[in-house]
C-alpha positions in Angstrom: 120.4 77.2 91.2 124.2 77.0 91.4 124.5 74.6 88.5 122.1 76.8 86.4 124.0 79.9 87.3 127.3 78.4 86.2 125.9 77.3 82.9 124.5 80.8 82.2 127.7 82.5 83.2 129.9 80.2 81.1 127.6 80.6 78.1 127.7 84.4 78.5 131.5 84.4 78.8 131.8 82.2 75.7 129.4 84.4 73.6 131.1 87.7 74.8 134.6 86.4 74.1 133.5 85.2 70.6 131.8 88.4 69.6 134.4 90.8 71.1 136.9 90.1 68.3 135.2 92.8 66.3 136.4 96.4 66.7 133.0 97.9 67.7 132.6 95.9 70.9 133.4 97.4 74.3 134.7 95.5 77.4 135.0 97.1 80.8 135.3 96.6 84.5 134.6 98.5 87.7 135.2 98.3 91.4 133.7 100.2 94.3 131.8 100.2 97.5 128.2 99.1 97.5 125.5 99.6 100.1 121.9 98.6 100.7 119.0 100.4 102.4 118.1 98.9 105.8 114.5 97.7 106.3 113.0 98.2 109.7 111.2 95.3 111.6 109.3 95.7 114.8 108.7 93.2 117.6 107.4 93.5 121.2 111.1 94.0 122.3 111.6 97.0 120.0 112.7 97.6 116.5 115.7 96.4 114.4 117.2 97.0 111.0 118.0 94.3 108.5 120.0 94.4 105.2 123.1 93.2 103.5 126.1 95.0 104.8 128.2 97.6 102.9 131.2 96.1 101.2 133.3 95.6 98.1 131.5 95.6 94.7 133.1 94.3 91.4 131.5 94.5 87.9 132.2 93.6 84.3 130.5 94.8 81.2 130.5 93.9 77.5 128.7 96.2 75.0 128.1 97.0 71.4 126.8 100.0 69.6 124.4 99.6 66.7 123.3 102.0 64.0 120.6 104.6 64.6 121.4 105.7 68.1 121.1 102.3 69.8 123.5 100.1 71.7 123.4 97.1 74.1 125.3 95.9 77.2 125.6 92.8 79.3 126.6 93.5 82.9 127.5 91.2 85.8 128.0 92.6 89.3 129.2 90.9 92.5 128.8 92.5 95.9 130.2 91.0 99.0 128.2 91.8 102.1 127.0 90.1 105.3 123.3 89.7 106.1 122.9 92.0 109.1 120.4 92.4 111.9 121.0 95.4 114.1 119.1 96.7 117.2 120.7 99.3 119.4 124.2 98.1 120.1 123.5 94.5 119.3 124.4 93.1 115.9 124.2 89.7 114.3 125.5 88.7 110.9 125.8 85.8 108.4 128.3 85.7 105.7 126.7 86.5 102.4 126.9 88.1 98.9 124.8 89.1 96.0 125.2 88.8 92.2 123.3 90.5 89.5 123.3 90.0 85.7 121.3 92.0 83.2 121.1 93.0 79.6 120.4 96.7 78.8 119.3 98.5 75.7 121.1 101.9 75.3 119.5 104.8 73.5 121.8 107.7 72.4 119.7 110.8 71.8 122.7 112.8 70.3 124.8 112.2 67.2 126.9 109.0 67.4 130.0 110.6 65.7 130.6 112.8 68.8 133.3 111.9 71.5 130.7 112.7 74.2 127.6 110.5 74.0 124.8 110.8 76.6 122.6 107.7 76.9 119.5 106.3 78.5 119.3 102.6 79.4 116.5 100.1 80.1 117.2 96.4 80.9 116.2 93.2 82.6 118.0 90.3 84.3 118.2 88.7 87.7 119.6 89.4 91.2 120.8 86.5 93.3 121.3 86.6 97.1 123.2 84.1 99.2 123.7 83.8 103.0 125.8 81.1 104.7 126.0 79.6 108.2 127.6 81.7 111.0 130.7 80.5 112.9 129.0 81.2 116.3 125.6 81.6 117.9 123.4 84.6 116.9 122.1 87.2 119.3 118.7 89.0 118.8 116.5 85.9 118.5 113.6 88.0 119.9 113.5 90.0 116.6 114.2 87.6 113.7 116.3 84.7 112.6 118.8 85.1 109.8 118.4 81.9 107.7 120.9 80.1 105.6 119.3 80.6 102.2 119.7 81.7 98.6 117.1 83.6 96.6 116.9 84.8 93.0 114.7 87.7 92.0 113.9 89.3 88.7 115.6 92.6 88.0 114.6 95.6 85.9 117.1 98.4 85.4 116.6 102.0 84.3 119.4 104.5 84.1 121.5 106.8 82.1 124.9 108.4 81.8 127.6 109.7 79.5 130.3 107.9 77.5 133.4 109.8 76.5 135.7 108.3 73.9 139.3 109.5 74.3 140.5 107.7 71.3 139.8 104.1 70.2 140.0 101.8 72.1 140.0 104.0 75.3 136.7 105.4 76.7 135.2 106.2 80.1 131.6 105.9 81.1 129.8 107.7 84.0 126.3 106.4 84.7 123.6 105.2 87.0 122.1 101.9 86.0 
């Protein structure tokens, strides 16, 4: 999986850098704090929550607007976060992270000549999760074991937002993918 992922990312970086020489392409980046919803698991000893921990998130985007109210974007997101298993005051973790890459179709319902452009988005891609070995022994063996593993899953995105163009080439986007 690692070799395949590198090939895809290098090909995407090459294509994006090649096509971004045109004036109608957009490049952007973002940083923030990401979190996951904890899933509950039950055992005879009680219950526990499991998820990737809340941590730093970084993202990059390359996009292009097309005629007739359409646009497209390629997004890559990296989120650091340990795999966590929590029960009461006990907690066990493994170092981990997740990455996502997806291509979205943007639909602009309003006139494209405006500085303020609301949009809807629909896309597909993949999400990759990785957990590595811990430095010490793990508590909570009566609930579950956190494995050293990696996993790729298909990804479907649905969202929307607003793009505001200050003046070319500066713009800001607020959205929920």
